[in-house]
N, C-alpha and C positions, 0 to 999 in steps of 0.2 A: 221613848222609842226613837232610834236615830232616823234622821231625815231621809237617808238613802233607802231605808226599808219601805217608807211610805211611797216613794217613787217606783220602787221595784214591784210593788203589789200589782199595779195594772198590768205590767208586763208578764208576770207570772200567771195572772188570771187569763190573759190572752193566750199564752202558751198552753195552759191547761184546757181551754176551750177548743183550740186547734187540734190538740191531741185527741180529745173526746170526739170531735167531728170526724177526724180521720179514722178512728176506730169504728164509728157507726157507718162510715161509707164502705167499709169492707163487708161484702155480703156474708151472711151467716151460712155455715156449711151444715149439711144434713147427711146422716148415714142412711142410705136407702139402696134398694136394688131396682132394676128395670125388669118388668115382666111383660114381654110382648104376647098378645093373643091374636089369633086370626080365625078365619072361618067364614061361615058357620061349619059345624062338624060335617065331615064328608066332602067339603069343598075347600081344600087347603090353599093357602097362598104362600108365596115365597118372598120373604123380605130380603132384598138385595143390599139395601143400605138403610141404617137407622142411626141418625146422629142427633145430637142436642146442641143447640147454640152454635152450630157450625164448627164446634170445636172438639167434642168427644163423641165417641160412637159406642154402639152396643151391637153385639151379633144377635141375630134372630133366626134366619133361615126358614125352614119349612114349619109352619104352624097351622093347625086346623081346628081349633075349638076355642070356645070362650067368648067370642065376639057377640054372639047372638043373645047373650044374657045381660041383664042389668041388675046389680052390678056384674061386670064380666066375671066368668068363671076362669080362674087361673090355676096354673099348675105346670109342672114339667120344666119349662125353660125359666131360669132365673139368671139374670146377668147382673153380677155384682158390681156395684159402683163404689168408688172410694167417697168418703164424705166430701161433698161439694155443694155449691149453691143450687137452689131450685132452678131448673132450666127455665129460660124464657121463650124457648122455641124448640120445635122438633121438626126434623127433616127426615123423609122417608121415600124410598122407591121400592115397590113390590109388584109381583106378577100374580095375577089371578088365574088359577087353573080353570075356574068356572067360566069366565068370560074370555079367556085367552087374551087378556089385556094387561098392559104395564100401567101403573099409576105412580105419580109423584105428588108429594105435598111439602110445603114449607109453611108450617103452622105456627103463628105467634100464640103463645100461651098467656093467660091472664096473670097478673102479679099475684102469686100465691104465698109470698113470704109471710104475711101476717097470719094467713090461714095455717101454714106449716108450723109456725111458732105455737099456735094454739093446739094443733094436732099432736105435736111432740110433747106438750105439757099434758094433754088429756090421755095420750097413749104413749107413755115413756118407752124409750128404746130398751130399757132394762126388762120390760115385759112384752113388748111388741116388736115385730119386724115390719119395717115400712117399705112399701113398693110404689113405684110409679108404673102404672099399667098403661100400656100403649096398645090399642086395638086397631086392626086393619081388616076390612071386609073384602070379599071378592068382587064387590061392586063399586069399590072406590071410597067407601065411607071410613072415617077415622074417629076414634074416641080416645080420650085420655082421662084416667081416674087416679086417685090416690087410695091406697089400701094399707091398713094397719092390721096385722095378723097377730092374734093373741097366742103367744108361745105356750103359756101355761094352762090354756083352756081345754086341752085335749080335743075331744070330739064336739064340744060345745062351742059352736062358732057364733053364738049370739053376741059375744063381746068383741067381735071383729068390727072394724070401721071401714066404710067405703064412702067416697065422696067424688062426684064428677068434677073434673076440671074443664074439659071440653066434652059435652055430651054427643055432639055430632058435627063433623066438618067433612067436606068433600074434596077429594084429590082431582088432579087433572089426568086425563088419559094421555100417555106419552108413547113415543115410538120405542120398539124393541122387537127382538126376534124370538118368538116362542118355540123354535125348533129344539133348542137345547132342553127345554122343560118337557116337551112332547116325548123326546127320547128317554129322559130319565123317569118319567112317571108312568110310562107304558107298563112297566112290570107291576106297579101298584094297581093299575087298572085291570091287568090280567088276573091279579090275585083277588080282586074285588074289594080292595081296601078303600078306593074311591071310584065314583062313576066316571065313564069316559065323557070328557067335555066336548069331543068332536065326533 
């Protein structure tokens, strides 16, 4: 073997190690949707802002059910997300019709990458739809769950998967003007859709 190849081996090995480390440093991307829930039923909240990692946002708006259950009942609002890394934080601002209060939170999420790798192996995207469920209560409580919904199971929901990421966190009360909401929900109050909070 020529002498130059023996000297080149350590350089090639180092280059290979650097390339491997660079690939591992790139966060893994997951295909999932965001499902906001609020409530409890009959006491809707209005999510004004919902962002993740201070970089990407999801729309939510008026939501009024699901929060009071564990695991949360979801349905209706599905906000599609492109494949992306698991978020490390969630930021939200919402208005509670019940308490006529505005809340905000900037919540750090635990590192779930290892869990997500396992959940995607156990519940493959070819058979399951994956959701990041974010819940906001009318009293300022927040929860974050992961859900895998079995597409092929029909009415049998026993194969669905639910796991809490943050079971309970509390937001801060913040300033805001509830007049806009009073005007817009009065018609729902008049129709009996939800009770009058004032």
